[in-house]
PLY file of the C-alpha trace (Angstrom):
ply
format ascii 1.0
element vertex 143
property float x
property float y
property float z
element edge 142
property int vertex1
property int vertex2
end_header
6.82 -5.95 -5.19
3.51 -7.43 -6.28
1.17 -8.76 -3.64
-0.39 -12.10 -4.56
-4.05 -12.67 -3.76
-5.06 -16.32 -3.41
-8.48 -17.02 -4.89
-10.74 -19.44 -3.00
-14.36 -20.35 -3.57
-15.15 -21.59 -0.05
-17.36 -18.67 1.00
-18.52 -15.31 -0.29
-15.75 -12.75 -0.07
-16.39 -10.23 2.69
-13.49 -7.90 2.02
-13.01 -5.55 -0.86
-9.83 -4.31 -2.43
-9.19 -0.76 -3.62
-6.24 -0.28 -5.95
-5.26 3.37 -6.10
-3.37 3.76 -9.36
-2.27 6.33 -11.93
-1.17 4.89 -15.28
0.44 8.23 -16.14
2.38 8.95 -12.95
3.51 5.54 -11.65
7.27 5.44 -11.03
8.14 2.15 -12.75
11.79 2.22 -11.62
10.93 1.82 -7.93
11.37 -1.72 -6.58
7.94 -1.58 -4.94
6.38 -1.05 -8.40
7.94 -4.07 -10.10
5.21 -5.92 -12.01
2.54 -3.29 -11.43
1.06 -3.68 -14.93
0.43 -7.36 -14.22
-1.20 -6.54 -10.89
-3.55 -4.00 -12.48
-4.46 -6.46 -15.26
-5.36 -9.09 -12.65
-8.09 -6.86 -11.19
-10.54 -8.02 -13.88
-9.56 -11.67 -13.34
-10.19 -11.34 -9.60
-13.60 -9.76 -10.25
-14.57 -12.78 -12.38
-13.80 -14.96 -9.34
-16.16 -12.91 -7.21
-13.55 -10.85 -5.41
-14.57 -7.19 -5.22
-11.68 -5.16 -6.63
-12.00 -1.51 -7.63
-9.27 0.32 -9.52
-9.38 3.92 -8.33
-7.99 6.18 -11.07
-6.07 8.77 -9.09
-5.59 10.94 -12.19
-9.23 11.94 -11.71
-8.87 12.82 -8.01
-8.12 16.21 -6.54
-4.96 16.32 -4.38
-7.04 16.98 -1.24
-9.27 13.97 -1.88
-6.25 11.74 -2.48
-4.61 12.98 0.73
-7.82 12.16 2.65
-7.78 8.64 1.18
-4.12 8.26 2.21
-4.85 9.31 5.80
-7.75 6.85 5.95
-5.67 4.03 4.43
-2.67 4.23 6.77
-4.63 3.58 9.99
-3.69 -0.12 10.18
0.00 0.74 9.92
-0.16 2.28 13.38
-1.90 -0.70 14.97
0.17 -3.34 13.12
3.36 -1.35 13.62
4.69 -1.22 10.08
5.92 1.74 8.14
4.26 3.38 5.14
5.28 7.02 5.36
8.46 6.64 3.32
6.90 4.07 0.97
4.36 6.66 -0.20
6.47 9.77 0.28
9.13 11.03 2.63
9.48 12.19 6.20
8.73 15.74 5.13
6.09 15.00 2.47
4.02 12.10 3.76
1.74 10.50 1.21
2.62 12.60 -1.83
3.27 9.45 -3.93
0.20 7.55 -2.65
-1.71 6.11 -5.60
0.23 8.11 -8.12
3.97 7.42 -8.07
3.40 4.32 -5.91
0.15 2.40 -6.45
-1.58 1.35 -3.23
-3.70 -1.70 -2.53
-6.09 -1.02 0.35
-7.98 -3.90 1.97
-11.38 -2.90 3.36
-13.17 -5.26 5.76
-16.84 -6.19 5.82
-17.56 -3.39 8.31
-16.10 -0.77 5.95
-12.92 -0.16 7.95
-9.48 -0.38 6.38
-7.74 -3.60 7.42
-4.45 -3.31 5.55
-2.43 -1.38 2.99
0.23 -2.57 0.54
3.08 -2.02 -0.05
4.46 -1.42 3.41
7.73 -1.90 5.23
7.96 -4.06 8.33
8.96 -2.23 11.46
12.09 -3.10 13.36
11.64 -4.65 16.80
13.29 -2.21 19.26
14.78 -5.19 21.12
16.59 -6.17 17.91
17.81 -2.66 17.06
21.40 -3.48 18.09
21.51 -6.29 15.53
20.06 -4.26 12.66
22.85 -3.45 10.14
21.10 -0.21 9.17
20.40 0.91 12.69
19.75 4.62 12.96
19.69 4.58 16.73
23.17 6.03 16.82
23.38 9.84 16.86
24.92 10.05 13.37
22.89 7.28 11.71
24.27 4.00 10.37
28.03 3.40 10.63
0 1
1 2
2 3
3 4
4 5
5 6
6 7
7 8
8 9
9 10
10 11
11 12
12 13
13 14
14 15
15 16
16 17
17 18
18 19
19 20
20 21
21 22
22 23
23 24
24 25
25 26
26 27
27 28
28 29
29 30
30 31
31 32
32 33
33 34
34 35
35 36
36 37
37 38
38 39
39 40
40 41
41 42
42 43
43 44
44 45
45 46
46 47
47 48
48 49
49 50
50 51
51 52
52 53
53 54
54 55
55 56
56 57
57 58
58 59
59 60
60 61
61 62
62 63
63 64
64 65
65 66
66 67
67 68
68 69
69 70
70 71
71 72
72 73
73 74
74 75
75 76
76 77
77 78
78 79
79 80
80 81
81 82
82 83
83 84
84 85
85 86
86 87
87 88
88 89
89 90
90 91
91 92
92 93
93 94
94 95
95 96
96 97
97 98
98 99
99 100
100 101
101 102
102 103
103 104
104 105
105 106
106 107
107 108
108 109
109 110
110 111
111 112
112 113
113 114
114 115
115 116
116 117
117 118
118 119
119 120
120 121
121 122
122 123
123 124
124 125
125 126
126 127
127 128
128 129
129 130
130 131
131 132
132 133
133 134
134 135
135 136
136 137
137 138
138 139
139 140
140 141
141 142
């Protein structure tokens, strides 16, 4: 899944985008990574349009530094109620694929706080849980 960024020239851009990416470790077979080469190539095009985009080479980061960046980046997922834990890892190993196996696009607002992270999974509305075909609310998981 590639996130499209619409370029406008109406006002100076106040957000910045951080793309955490490892050319060596990206898992190209994952659906969330479809078209990742195109997305990385567009970073330079977006810069020419005045949009601040930084490609953060995660091959050069220590595991502890990358884990800190992951923890900082997932803050909006709590407030906006969407799931990222299993996008960038698993229930037991949260964030181990962040920026390496699964590239991450982090949107930073003008105040320096993280506003969003991509990719992410939408959460399921608890009121709609009965209608969800993959509902895990039953003791033994989905039927």
